C-alpha positions, 0 to 999 in steps of 0.5 A: 385649638379646643372651644374647651381651651379657648373657654379655659383661656378666657376664664383665666384671663379674668381671674385675679393675679396671685396675690404675693405673700403678706408677712402677717407679723409686719402687718400686726406691727403696723396695725398696733402702731396705727392704732396707738398713735390714734389712741394718743391722739384721743387722749391728748385731745380728751385732755386739752378739751378737760383742761378747758372745761377746767379753765372754764369752771375755775373762772365761773367759781365765784358765780357758781358759788353764789348760785350754790349757796342761795339755791342749796336751802331750797332744793335740798328737800326736793334732792332728798326726795329725789334721792329716796326715789332712785334708791326705791328705783334701784332696789326695787328693780333688783329685788324684781329681777331675782323672781 
């Protein structure tokens, strides 16, 4: 055995074995099912969170209603000014972007 043959045998021993053929359709179907399952879990957890938040707000509604009734007349002028300022900022930004 020549030195070149020994070197080729040594280098081929370190090479990764040939991978079996992969069925792309099977892999895509499995990935799609996994993604669908993750989406369903995320939607379920979001629905539970929304339901819990709705229940908390529903139980706090009388207190929140009282707070809104007492604070609304005081905060109305400030809300109007902030609304006009926000509208001016949005419109001013659109006008400046056109130039």
